Backbone bond lengths (Angstrom), bond angles and torsions (degrees), N, CA, C in turn:
res aa  C-N    CA-C-N  psi(-1)  N-CA   C-N-CA  omega(-1)  CA-C   N-CA-C  phi
1 M - - - 1.475 - - 1.519 108.77 -
2 A 1.338 114.06 170.04 1.464 119.02 -172.95 1.496 111.70 -72.04
3 R 1.283 115.93 142.80 1.432 121.96 174.94 1.563 111.23 -133.41
4 N 1.340 114.76 21.64 1.434 120.14 -176.67 1.536 111.51 58.49
5 D 1.374 116.04 28.58 1.477 119.05 178.75 1.568 110.41 -109.17
6 G 1.338 114.14 9.07 1.471 116.43 178.22 1.516 114.96 80.48
7 I 1.327 116.83 5.37 1.477 121.28 179.92 1.519 110.46 -106.76
8 D 1.337 118.91 130.30 1.417 123.08 179.65 1.544 107.40 -95.72
9 R 1.362 116.14 121.35 1.466 119.81 -177.24 1.527 109.26 -116.03
10 T 1.324 115.58 138.49 1.446 120.90 176.17 1.530 108.91 -111.02
11 S 1.315 115.09 148.43 1.493 119.05 -178.77 1.551 108.68 -148.69
12 V 1.323 113.91 160.62 1.436 121.98 173.62 1.514 107.37 -135.87
13 R 1.327 117.38 131.85 1.414 124.16 179.78 1.549 110.01 -113.95
14 N 1.320 116.82 142.08 1.465 119.65 177.57 1.545 108.14 -114.84
15 L 1.323 113.65 120.36 1.486 120.24 -177.92 1.546 112.44 -113.58
16 A 1.282 117.12 136.45 1.446 121.85 173.58 1.547 107.10 -80.69
17 V 1.362 113.05 135.21 1.508 118.21 178.88 1.476 107.58 -123.03
18 S 1.360 112.89 118.38 1.498 119.94 -178.92 1.517 111.26 -74.21
19 D 1.292 116.49 163.84 1.447 120.81 177.42 1.526 112.89 -60.51
20 K 1.350 115.32 -32.13 1.451 120.43 -179.04 1.532 108.55 -72.25
21 A 1.351 116.85 -35.42 1.461 120.62 -174.86 1.520 114.61 -88.06
22 V 1.324 117.63 -13.05 1.470 118.80 -171.30 1.512 112.34 -65.38
23 G 1.348 116.72 -30.59 1.479 120.91 177.26 1.527 111.60 -62.75
24 N 1.301 114.79 -44.85 1.510 123.15 179.32 1.512 108.56 -64.51
25 T 1.353 116.75 -42.99 1.475 120.55 178.40 1.491 112.10 -60.25
26 Q 1.355 116.36 -41.65 1.456 120.63 174.45 1.500 113.28 -61.90
27 Q 1.302 117.24 -45.04 1.481 120.94 -177.42 1.506 110.45 -64.31
28 H 1.360 116.06 -35.76 1.473 119.43 178.89 1.498 108.94 -74.24
29 N 1.259 121.79 -52.36 1.477 124.37 -175.03 1.543 111.56 -62.62
30 E 1.337 116.05 -43.09 1.456 119.85 -175.06 1.530 110.93 -89.56
31 R 1.303 117.77 3.32 1.500 123.66 178.69 1.569 109.55 55.68
32 E 1.294 115.87 54.86 1.475 122.40 179.99 1.535 112.40 -97.71
33 K 1.292 116.12 -4.38 1.488 120.59 -176.12 1.570 111.84 -82.87
34 D 1.285 114.53 154.25 1.475 116.90 174.60 1.524 110.95 -83.31
35 S 1.330 115.94 -27.32 1.473 120.15 176.55 1.465 109.22 -148.82
36 Y 1.362 117.01 160.14 1.431 122.36 -174.61 1.582 109.34 -132.47
37 R 1.310 111.95 145.99 1.505 117.99 178.22 1.498 108.24 -69.86
38 N 1.331 116.77 -32.78 1.493 119.96 -179.23 1.502 109.40 -73.70
39 P 1.352 116.70 111.77 1.485 120.19 -179.26 1.524 114.55 -69.75
40 D 1.314 117.47 -10.50 1.445 121.58 -177.69 1.523 111.22 -82.17
41 I 1.334 118.17 -15.24 1.445 120.56 178.72 1.506 110.00 -75.29
42 I 1.347 117.73 124.09 1.468 123.99 178.55 1.520 107.25 -106.04
43 P 1.379 117.81 101.02 1.470 121.41 -177.58 1.489 115.71 -49.75
44 Q 1.362 116.61 -35.06 1.478 121.09 -177.67 1.535 112.51 -65.13
45 R 1.332 114.90 -15.92 1.475 120.06 -177.49 1.545 112.62 -96.63
46 A 1.323 116.15 2.18 1.474 119.56 -175.06 1.532 112.88 -58.21
47 A 1.332 116.09 -30.31 1.491 121.80 -179.74 1.513 111.22 -64.48
48 W 1.335 117.42 -17.71 1.456 122.89 -177.12 1.547 111.07 -83.66
49 N 1.356 116.31 -17.15 1.453 119.43 178.62 1.523 109.59 -63.27
50 V 1.329 114.98 145.54 1.453 121.56 -174.22 1.539 112.16 -120.70
51 H 1.317 116.25 124.61 1.472 121.92 177.46 1.524 109.28 -94.70
52 F 1.338 113.51 128.15 1.457 118.05 172.17 1.504 110.51 -96.64
53 K 1.339 113.84 -20.30 1.478 123.35 167.05 1.483 107.04 -147.62
54 K 1.363 116.03 111.03 1.448 120.94 -176.85 1.527 109.67 -93.49
55 P 1.328 118.66 127.43 1.468 118.83 -179.60 1.545 112.77 -68.62
56 T 1.337 114.87 137.29 1.482 122.34 -179.20 1.510 111.40 -90.08
57 A 1.324 116.99 -4.88 1.466 121.44 -179.44 1.560 105.91 -159.60
58 S 1.328 115.17 -176.00 1.472 117.10 177.30 1.525 109.35 -68.66
59 Y 1.325 114.97 157.49 1.506 120.90 -179.81 1.513 110.15 -54.27
60 T 1.347 116.92 -44.10 1.489 119.69 -177.78 1.541 111.92 -69.23
61 D 1.323 116.31 -33.14 1.477 119.07 178.05 1.502 109.43 -70.72
62 L 1.301 118.52 -38.24 1.456 122.51 179.49 1.520 109.48 -65.31
63 F 1.350 114.89 -40.72 1.486 117.49 177.88 1.547 110.54 -63.22
64 A 1.311 117.37 -41.38 1.465 123.35 177.07 1.537 112.09 -59.02
65 Q 1.331 113.37 -40.60 1.469 119.38 -179.81 1.502 111.89 -65.86
66 L 1.366 114.91 -42.17 1.521 117.78 176.33 1.504 111.23 -62.03
67 E 1.322 115.91 -39.47 1.464 119.04 -178.48 1.528 110.96 -67.93
68 T 1.290 116.85 -43.08 1.463 123.16 179.40 1.525 110.50 -61.85
69 A 1.313 115.98 -40.19 1.497 120.25 -178.12 1.513 111.82 -77.39
70 G 1.318 116.46 -6.93 1.485 118.66 180.00 1.540 113.29 81.57
71 T 1.344 117.56 8.13 1.434 121.34 178.75 1.511 112.27 -68.78
72 I 1.352 115.03 -33.31 1.458 122.30 175.80 1.547 108.77 -128.37
73 S 1.335 115.23 160.19 1.442 119.72 176.71 1.557 112.10 -130.47
74 T 1.296 115.24 137.49 1.482 117.90 178.41 1.589 108.98 -114.53
75 R 1.325 114.42 17.09 1.419 119.17 -179.18 1.539 111.44 -58.78
76 G 1.369 115.28 126.73 1.452 119.22 176.34 1.514 114.49 82.52
77 L 1.319 120.56 3.92 1.433 121.18 -179.85 1.520 110.90 -76.93
78 K 1.327 115.47 148.48 1.458 121.82 176.35 1.490 108.93 -72.16
79 P 1.346 120.13 154.92 1.473 121.99 -177.21 1.519 112.74 -61.72
80 D 1.359 116.61 -29.11 1.495 117.86 179.35 1.540 113.11 -97.85
81 A 1.304 118.94 21.43 1.442 122.59 -179.09 1.537 110.73 -66.04
82 T 1.300 114.88 148.92 1.482 121.15 178.03 1.549 110.20 -81.67
83 H 1.300 118.21 118.82 1.413 123.63 -178.95 1.527 116.09 -95.97
84 Y 1.379 114.66 -17.05 1.454 119.76 -175.14 1.510 111.19 -131.44
85 C 1.337 116.75 152.28 1.439 124.42 172.46 1.518 109.21 -137.11
86 E 1.293 115.81 163.95 1.474 120.68 179.35 1.550 109.19 -139.21
87 L 1.318 113.55 128.97 1.508 120.50 171.31 1.487 108.28 -98.36
88 V 1.351 117.76 132.72 1.428 122.45 175.84 1.504 108.70 -120.09
89 F 1.298 116.66 111.77 1.481 124.20 179.64 1.509 109.45 -95.04
90 D 1.298 115.18 135.19 1.495 117.87 -171.96 1.521 111.28 -150.64
91 V 1.338 115.47 149.28 1.461 124.50 169.56 1.534 106.52 -142.42
92 N 1.321 117.48 154.00 1.464 119.32 179.30 1.524 111.37 -62.02
93 S 1.319 115.08 146.50 1.495 122.16 -174.67 1.502 112.49 -54.90
94 A 1.335 117.09 -39.94 1.471 121.93 -175.59 1.551 112.11 -58.86
95 Y 1.354 115.52 -33.19 1.489 118.60 179.46 1.513 111.13 -57.80
96 F 1.329 116.95 -47.04 1.485 120.33 -176.26 1.543 108.34 -75.22
97 D 1.323 116.91 -37.10 1.479 119.03 179.99 1.501 111.39 -63.02
98 N 1.306 117.50 -35.33 1.489 123.02 -179.96 1.491 111.37 -77.19
99 H 1.323 120.33 -12.60 1.462 124.07 -176.43 1.523 112.14 -113.84
100 G 1.345 118.95 12.31 1.405 119.39 177.33 1.491 116.32 110.85
101 G 1.326 116.75 -4.02 1.457 121.54 172.99 1.508 115.63 78.22
102 Y 1.346 117.28 -127.03 1.470 125.26 -168.01 1.531 112.84 -55.92
103 E 1.324 117.22 -50.96 1.466 118.66 -176.61 1.533 112.73 -63.24
104 F 1.341 115.89 -39.01 1.455 118.76 179.76 1.529 108.40 -69.77
105 A 1.294 120.18 -38.51 1.435 123.36 177.60 1.507 111.69 -60.30
106 K 1.338 117.33 -42.32 1.480 118.66 177.94 1.564 111.94 -60.19
107 Q 1.325 115.64 -43.66 1.446 118.60 178.58 1.529 111.37 -64.11
108 F 1.329 116.59 -45.91 1.430 120.89 178.89 1.485 113.26 -54.96
109 Y 1.334 117.05 -46.10 1.453 121.98 -176.44 1.542 112.07 -79.15
110 A 1.296 115.17 -21.17 1.506 118.12 173.06 1.512 106.98 -68.01
111 D 1.285 119.68 -36.45 1.468 123.39 175.78 1.512 110.49 -73.88
112 A 1.320 117.50 -38.09 1.492 122.77 177.65 1.518 108.67 -62.03
113 Y 1.354 117.54 -36.47 1.439 119.71 179.33 1.519 112.86 -63.01
114 K 1.347 114.02 -36.28 1.428 119.45 176.20 1.518 112.14 -62.67
115 A 1.288 113.60 -37.51 1.513 119.29 174.96 1.567 109.58 -66.33
116 A 1.317 115.80 -36.02 1.480 120.36 179.63 1.496 111.06 -64.18
117 V 1.341 115.74 -42.87 1.502 121.06 178.92 1.510 109.92 -59.11
118 R 1.357 116.76 -39.87 1.435 120.69 179.34 1.528 111.38 -69.79
119 V 1.312 116.91 -39.81 1.484 120.10 178.51 1.484 111.77 -64.81
120 V 1.305 117.18 -43.02 1.503 123.63 -176.68 1.506 110.74 -72.14
121 G 1.306 117.16 -32.03 1.453 120.70 -179.31 1.475 115.35 105.58
122 G 1.331 117.70 4.05 1.488 121.36 177.79 1.539 109.21 152.80
123 E 1.299 116.78 147.10 1.453 122.25 -177.75 1.537 112.66 -66.76
124 Q 1.350 115.65 -22.31 1.469 118.33 -177.83 1.519 111.78 -67.35
125 Y 1.321 117.69 -17.42 1.491 121.27 -178.71 1.511 111.20 -93.98
126 I 1.362 117.87 -4.08 1.471 121.25 177.65 1.503 110.69 -88.15
127 L 1.313 118.27 127.24 1.455 121.91 179.89 1.523 112.00 -91.10
128 S 1.381 116.37 -33.40 1.444 121.74 -179.18 1.497 110.77 -159.97
129 A 1.306 116.62 142.25 1.478 122.58 173.31 1.489 108.88 -139.24
130 V 1.278 118.36 116.34 1.468 122.02 -175.54 1.526 112.39 -140.96
131 M 1.308 116.01 131.98 1.461 122.53 174.51 1.493 108.35 -90.52
132 H 1.306 117.89 122.09 1.456 123.46 174.45 1.532 111.71 -83.97
133 A 1.299 114.47 124.28 1.467 121.50 178.21 1.519 113.44 -122.79
134 D 1.365 113.20 14.93 1.475 118.19 -174.68 1.540 113.93 -112.67
135 E 1.353 115.36 15.87 1.473 117.47 177.54 1.548 110.30 -108.60
136 I 1.299 114.10 117.39 1.446 119.35 -173.92 1.514 112.17 -79.45
137 N 1.326 117.68 144.56 1.459 122.74 172.71 1.495 106.75 -95.73
138 R 1.339 116.31 100.49 1.498 118.71 -173.02 1.490 113.69 -68.44
139 A 1.327 116.81 -36.34 1.463 119.65 -179.50 1.526 110.87 -61.24
140 M 1.358 116.34 -50.95 1.479 119.48 179.86 1.542 112.49 -67.24
141 T 1.342 114.95 -36.29 1.491 119.32 176.03 1.515 111.93 -58.17
142 E 1.353 114.76 -43.96 1.420 120.66 178.95 1.507 112.59 -67.51
143 A 1.334 114.19 -41.10 1.460 119.80 -177.66 1.518 115.23 -67.60
144 L 1.361 113.97 -41.10 1.484 121.07 -176.85 1.545 114.00 -91.69
145 G 1.346 116.68 -15.81 1.469 119.65 178.37 1.536 111.43 77.49
146 R 1.314 117.24 21.23 1.497 120.80 175.59 1.522 107.10 -152.69
147 E 1.317 115.30 161.52 1.457 118.87 -176.22 1.474 113.08 -72.21
148 V 1.340 115.32 128.88 1.476 122.94 177.17 1.515 107.01 -125.28
149 Y 1.325 117.64 129.08 1.422 124.51 -177.86 1.549 112.93 -107.26
150 H 1.319 114.27 148.32 1.486 120.31 -179.35 1.508 108.18 -99.11
151 Y 1.346 119.38 113.38 1.437 124.98 -177.57 1.553 110.44 -95.77
152 H 1.312 115.51 134.72 1.470 120.22 -179.92 1.514 107.21 -155.22
153 L 1.310 117.64 160.80 1.478 122.94 -174.73 1.546 112.80 -120.71
154 H 1.315 117.51 128.40 1.440 125.56 175.44 1.522 112.04 -102.84
155 V 1.344 121.38 124.93 1.450 122.16 178.33 1.560 105.88 -127.34
156 V 1.332 115.93 112.09 1.440 121.20 178.08 1.530 106.94 -97.35
157 Y 1.342 117.45 131.06 1.486 118.72 -176.69 1.524 108.33 -148.62
158 V 1.359 113.61 171.10 1.439 121.46 174.97 1.514 109.26 -99.77
159 P 1.341 118.38 119.58 1.467 121.31 179.18 1.545 112.51 -73.27
160 V 1.306 117.15 119.83 1.475 118.66 -178.24 1.517 110.35 -132.36
161 V 1.313 116.15 156.82 1.475 124.23 174.03 1.519 107.13 -136.43
162 E 1.313 116.91 151.02 1.452 119.79 179.28 1.479 110.33 -78.31
163 K 1.348 114.52 131.01 1.484 121.73 -177.77 1.481 111.02 -130.34
164 Q 1.329 116.48 133.86 1.471 122.31 -179.83 1.537 109.94 -95.72
165 I 1.307 117.17 126.30 1.485 121.01 177.57 1.488 106.47 -99.23
166 L 1.367 116.22 125.32 1.439 122.23 -174.66 1.568 110.57 -98.91
167 W 1.330 115.26 153.23 1.461 118.86 172.67 1.465 110.96 -68.56
168 S 1.314 114.82 130.84 1.511 120.60 -177.32 1.549 110.95 -82.42
169 K 1.295 116.82 176.96 1.439 123.21 -179.89 1.536 111.91 -68.76
170 R 1.350 114.48 -18.87 1.455 117.80 179.13 1.540 113.40 -75.81
171 C 1.333 114.96 -6.48 1.474 116.65 -179.71 1.542 110.31 -66.15
172 K 1.343 115.64 136.92 1.477 119.49 -177.56 1.508 111.08 -67.23
173 D 1.324 116.73 -34.05 1.448 118.19 179.80 1.513 106.79 -89.67
174 K 1.333 116.17 101.53 1.466 122.16 -176.15 1.527 113.46 -61.93
175 A 1.303 115.67 -19.27 1.470 119.49 -178.66 1.533 111.15 -72.27
176 L 1.373 114.60 -19.96 1.424 120.52 -178.77 1.520 114.51 -89.90
177 V 1.344 116.38 -13.49 1.453 121.99 -177.77 1.557 110.07 -59.96
178 G 1.360 113.28 127.15 1.485 117.06 -178.05 1.487 118.01 88.34
179 T 1.371 113.93 -7.59 1.459 117.69 -179.16 1.558 106.68 -95.92
180 V 1.335 114.66 170.02 1.480 119.17 -174.77 1.555 108.75 -75.65
181 K 1.319 114.40 124.08 1.494 119.78 176.15 1.520 109.56 -89.67
182 E 1.319 117.57 -43.16 1.479 122.60 176.84 1.511 111.50 -161.37
183 T 1.280 116.50 163.02 1.463 122.82 177.05 1.488 108.89 -119.71
184 V 1.346 115.58 124.41 1.446 122.76 -178.98 1.504 111.06 -119.42
185 M 1.356 114.86 160.61 1.438 120.32 172.89 1.538 107.49 -97.58
186 Q 1.322 114.95 100.78 1.444 121.29 -173.16 1.510 111.68 -83.71
187 V 1.345 118.90 133.60 1.413 123.24 177.26 1.520 108.22 -72.38
188 S 1.280 118.75 116.24 1.503 122.39 179.87 1.529 110.59 -160.84
189 R 1.310 115.38 106.81 1.476 118.51 174.83 1.516 111.93 -70.75
190 S 1.336 117.77 -39.87 1.472 119.77 -175.25 1.536 110.94 -65.97
191 K 1.363 116.84 -36.95 1.479 117.75 179.25 1.533 111.75 -80.35
192 K 1.349 115.65 -31.33 1.475 121.09 175.75 1.505 108.86 -60.62
193 W 1.319 118.55 -39.05 1.465 120.68 -172.60 1.564 111.14 -116.36
194 A 1.344 115.84 31.80 1.449 119.14 176.01 1.476 113.17 -73.57
195 S 1.298 118.77 136.44 1.452 121.84 179.24 1.551 108.40 -72.44
196 K 1.375 113.85 137.56 1.446 117.69 -176.72 1.541 112.02 -113.40
197 P 1.324 118.17 154.71 1.438 121.44 -179.04 1.486 113.74 -57.60
198 L 1.327 116.42 141.30 1.479 121.76 174.87 1.471 108.10 -76.99
199 L 1.322 118.79 131.94 1.469 123.46 -176.07 1.551 110.23 -106.78
200 D 1.335 113.93 149.03 1.448 117.66 176.76 1.541 108.74 -91.91
201 E 1.310 116.11 -174.21 1.481 119.73 -175.53 1.546 113.62 -60.66
202 S 1.294 116.54 -25.33 1.468 120.16 -179.79 1.519 111.53 -92.12
203 G 1.324 117.10 3.35 1.462 119.96 179.39 1.481 116.91 85.58
204 K 1.361 115.89 9.01 1.483 120.98 -178.81 1.530 108.92 -96.91
205 P 1.347 117.02 146.47 1.467 120.50 179.49 1.548 113.54 -60.24
206 V 1.289 115.92 136.99 1.479 121.91 175.09 1.529 106.19 -82.61
207 L 1.360 115.10 127.02 1.467 120.31 -173.56 1.508 111.59 -104.44
208 Q 1.333 113.81 152.39 1.483 120.75 172.62 1.516 108.17 -82.33
209 K 1.360 114.65 -179.94 1.473 119.40 179.58 1.528 111.62 -64.12
210 N 1.345 114.55 -31.04 1.493 118.60 -179.59 1.503 111.97 -83.81
211 G 1.317 118.82 3.67 1.430 121.24 175.95 1.522 115.49 92.00
212 K 1.337 116.15 -8.95 1.453 119.64 178.96 1.521 111.00 -80.85
213 P 1.295 120.41 146.41 1.455 122.14 178.94 1.540 112.96 -67.66
214 I 1.324 113.94 144.94 1.462 120.63 172.93 1.486 108.97 -76.73
215 L 1.309 117.60 125.53 1.471 120.42 -179.17 1.501 110.97 -95.34
216 K 1.362 113.86 137.16 1.445 120.43 175.43 1.520 109.34 -94.53
217 K 1.334 117.18 115.24 1.460 121.00 -175.97 1.537 112.48 -57.02
218 S 1.285 115.73 132.46 1.482 121.23 -175.28 1.477 111.68 -63.50
219 Y 1.338 119.79 -35.04 1.436 121.70 -178.54 1.526 111.51 -74.80
220 S 1.316 117.05 -26.55 1.433 120.57 173.35 1.505 109.93 -70.35
221 V 1.332 117.11 -40.88 1.444 121.52 176.72 1.548 110.46 -62.04
222 L 1.341 113.87 -38.70 1.475 119.49 177.75 1.520 109.32 -58.99
223 Q 1.326 116.56 -49.78 1.490 120.82 179.14 1.535 112.21 -57.28
224 D 1.369 114.06 -43.10 1.483 117.16 -179.49 1.540 111.48 -64.50
225 N 1.337 114.00 -46.15 1.499 117.04 -176.94 1.502 110.90 -63.44
226 F 1.313 118.63 -43.08 1.434 124.07 -177.82 1.542 109.17 -62.73
227 F 1.332 116.00 -49.33 1.461 121.09 177.98 1.477 112.71 -55.81
228 N 1.377 115.89 -48.55 1.445 121.05 -177.83 1.567 110.37 -65.67
229 F 1.346 117.24 -35.21 1.443 120.07 179.94 1.565 109.62 -67.13
230 M 1.298 118.11 -42.61 1.457 121.43 -179.12 1.517 110.64 -68.79
231 R 1.339 117.74 -37.72 1.426 120.98 176.79 1.522 111.19 -62.26
232 A 1.365 115.90 -41.03 1.427 120.71 -179.41 1.554 110.60 -69.29
233 A 1.367 114.43 -25.80 1.456 118.33 178.30 1.512 114.19 -78.45
234 G 1.342 115.85 -1.40 1.470 121.31 177.33 1.494 116.65 107.90
235 Y 1.357 119.45 1.17 1.412 120.15 -178.85 1.578 108.10 -95.24
236 T 1.363 112.67 77.14 1.426 120.22 -171.78 1.543 112.76 -87.78
237 D 1.321 116.88 -0.94 1.427 118.85 -177.38 1.530 112.30 -106.08
238 I 1.326 118.11 22.30 1.435 123.98 173.18 1.525 110.84 -116.48
239 E 1.341 116.42 155.65 1.451 121.73 177.63 1.509 109.46 -114.62
240 R 1.310 114.33 160.26 1.502 119.67 177.44 1.518 109.09 -72.34
241 G 1.297 115.99 147.40 1.496 122.53 174.16 1.554 107.35 -55.78
242 E 1.267 118.06 144.46 1.482 122.67 -171.97 1.531 108.73 -62.59
243 R 1.378 113.34 136.63 1.443 120.26 179.54 1.539 108.00 -69.04
244 G 1.339 115.90 136.52 1.407 120.60 176.55 1.520 114.52 80.36
245 S 1.367 113.57 -1.37 1.493 117.19 -177.88 1.502 110.11 -72.55
246 T 1.300 117.56 140.14 1.437 122.21 178.78 1.539 110.79 -72.50
247 E 1.312 116.00 -11.92 1.472 119.49 -179.50 1.538 110.17 -62.65
248 E 1.357 116.75 -26.44 1.439 116.90 179.97 1.506 113.53 -65.99
249 H 1.318 115.41 -16.15 1.473 121.43 -173.71 1.547 111.57 -115.49
250 L 1.323 117.35 4.68 1.506 118.95 179.54 1.542 109.79 -83.84
251 T 1.297 114.85 146.98 1.452 119.29 171.17 1.517 106.99 -75.63
252 V 1.358 115.46 166.03 1.460 120.91 -179.10 1.529 110.62 -60.39
253 T 1.307 114.51 -41.10 1.467 118.70 179.48 1.532 110.88 -65.57
254 Q 1.326 115.78 -45.81 1.485 117.83 -178.96 1.525 111.27 -60.39
255 F 1.361 114.92 -39.30 1.475 120.16 -179.40 1.530 111.17 -64.57
256 K 1.344 114.55 -42.08 1.479 119.59 -179.28 1.543 110.59 -66.08
257 V 1.376 115.23 -40.42 1.450 120.15 178.55 1.525 109.48 -61.78
258 Q 1.340 116.12 -41.63 1.447 121.45 -179.94 1.547 109.51 -61.07
259 R 1.346 115.41 -46.42 1.462 119.95 -177.38 1.539 110.76 -65.99
260 E 1.372 115.67 -40.51 1.477 117.66 178.04 1.495 111.40 -65.91
261 Q 1.316 117.84 -34.66 1.466 120.78 175.52 1.487 112.52 -63.26
262 E 1.316 116.27 -41.69 1.478 121.40 176.13 1.501 109.67 -61.82
263 R 1.338 117.37 -41.67 1.474 122.17 -179.55 1.565 108.24 -65.79
264 L 1.325 116.36 -41.87 1.484 119.08 179.36 1.495 111.13 -66.55
265 D 1.326 117.80 -39.51 1.480 120.29 176.31 1.536 110.67 -59.24
266 T 1.340 113.93 -43.28 1.524 116.88 -179.04 1.529 109.32 -64.57
267 L 1.307 119.04 -43.22 1.486 122.54 -178.76 1.539 106.96 -65.57
268 T 1.304 117.30 -40.30 1.494 119.54 -177.90 1.524 110.20 -64.62
269 A 1.346 114.49 -38.33 1.483 118.75 -179.75 1.579 109.25 -68.83
270 Q 1.306 115.88 -34.95 1.466 118.70 178.29 1.521 110.97 -67.89
271 I 1.363 116.89 -40.25 1.419 121.17 178.51 1.530 113.27 -65.04
272 D 1.357 115.08 -38.94 1.452 121.25 178.35 1.512 109.57 -64.31
273 Q 1.314 115.42 -40.06 1.476 121.08 -179.32 1.536 109.51 -65.05
274 K 1.341 118.27 -40.62 1.425 122.76 -178.77 1.545 109.82 -70.91
275 E 1.355 115.23 -34.86 1.485 118.25 179.81 1.539 109.51 -68.47
276 Q 1.336 115.40 -38.34 1.483 120.72 179.81 1.564 107.53 -64.94
277 H 1.306 115.11 -42.53 1.472 120.38 -179.15 1.545 108.68 -64.80
278 L 1.333 118.09 -42.00 1.443 121.68 178.41 1.508 111.58 -63.60
279 T 1.352 114.66 -42.39 1.497 118.40 179.52 1.496 109.81 -62.64
280 Q 1.322 118.72 -42.14 1.436 122.77 -178.03 1.535 109.38 -67.16
281 T 1.365 118.60 -36.21 1.444 123.22 179.65 1.567 109.68 -67.46
282 N 1.334 115.28 -40.14 1.471 119.71 178.32 1.537 111.77 -64.95
283 K 1.325 114.87 -38.05 1.444 119.65 177.30 1.545 110.55 -61.92
284 T 1.317 113.50 -44.36 1.438 121.02 -178.28 1.561 109.54 -62.29
285 L 1.325 116.32 -44.87 1.445 122.31 -179.84 1.500 111.29 -62.83
286 S 1.310 114.28 -42.42 1.502 119.40 179.79 1.492 111.14 -64.72
287 K 1.306 118.30 -39.41 1.442 122.18 178.37 1.547 110.31 -65.37
288 T 1.345 113.81 -40.86 1.479 119.48 -179.00 1.549 109.62 -65.45
289 E 1.294 115.48 -41.33 1.462 120.39 -179.65 1.552 109.86 -62.63
290 K 1.298 118.06 -41.78 1.463 121.20 178.66 1.537 109.73 -62.92
291 E 1.327 114.97 -41.34 1.461 118.69 -179.28 1.503 111.85 -63.59
292 L 1.374 115.02 -38.39 1.480 118.74 179.84 1.519 111.19 -70.74
C-alpha cells in the first residue's frame, strides 16, 4: 500500500466469514444497505461498481445450491465450521489515478479476478466478485481539488479442498476396503489455508534446529502468487505488499482509520509548525515595537 514513498504496492487479503456475518458481508458488497457506517461510500456512485461474477441469489442460497448439486460437501463438518471466505484485492488509489482511473481499474481487477479463480480452485466456488468504485479517497480529493475514488475488489467464495472417501470395513466386497470410493470437494477453510513445509531445491523439507520443518505461511504464499500473476499479466510497475506487514491482516475499515490518522498527524504537524512560526513572528513584532 502507499507510504508516500512513490512505490505502488498491491496486496490481497483472505478473510474468514462466519455464517452469522455472511449476511452483512453480502449487504456491504452488493450495496443493499440504506446507509453505511463508512462515510467514504457515495451511494450515487453505486452504479459504477463492476461485477465480474454477479450473484443470482443470496450467498447462503448459493451455498445451499452448490451443496445440493454435489459440487461441494459439508460431510463431517463441525457446527461452527467456516463456510465462507473473502478475498480483498487492493492497490493504492494513486496507482489507478496515475494510469487513467476507472477504466484502468476495471481492466486491472478483471485480471485480478482471473487470479482469484486460480486461488479458489474454480469459478464454480465463487459466489460473488465485485469491484467497488464508489468509495472516495478524501485525502487525495482534497489535495488534487477533484474527486478521486479508491478501487478495490471483493471476492466471496467457498473454501474447498479435494478429499478422497474410502470404502469402510462394512463394505461387503472386502477387496474394496481402504480403496477410494469417491472424491469430493470438502468445505474446509483450515485445510485450504494450511501452512505447508518449505522445500529445498531437491524437494525435501527445510528443517529447523529442533528437526521440525519450517512452515511457509499460506497467506505469504498467496501474496507471492498474486503478485507474480499480476506481473506476468503485464503490470510491471507495481510492487508486492511488504512482507510481514500487518496491513495484510487489517480490515478495510481499520486500514482507512490508519490512513486517516496518518493524514491527521500530518495536518497537526503542519498546524504546529504554523503556530510556532506565528509565535516567533509575534515576538519579533513585539521586540520591534519596543525598539520604536
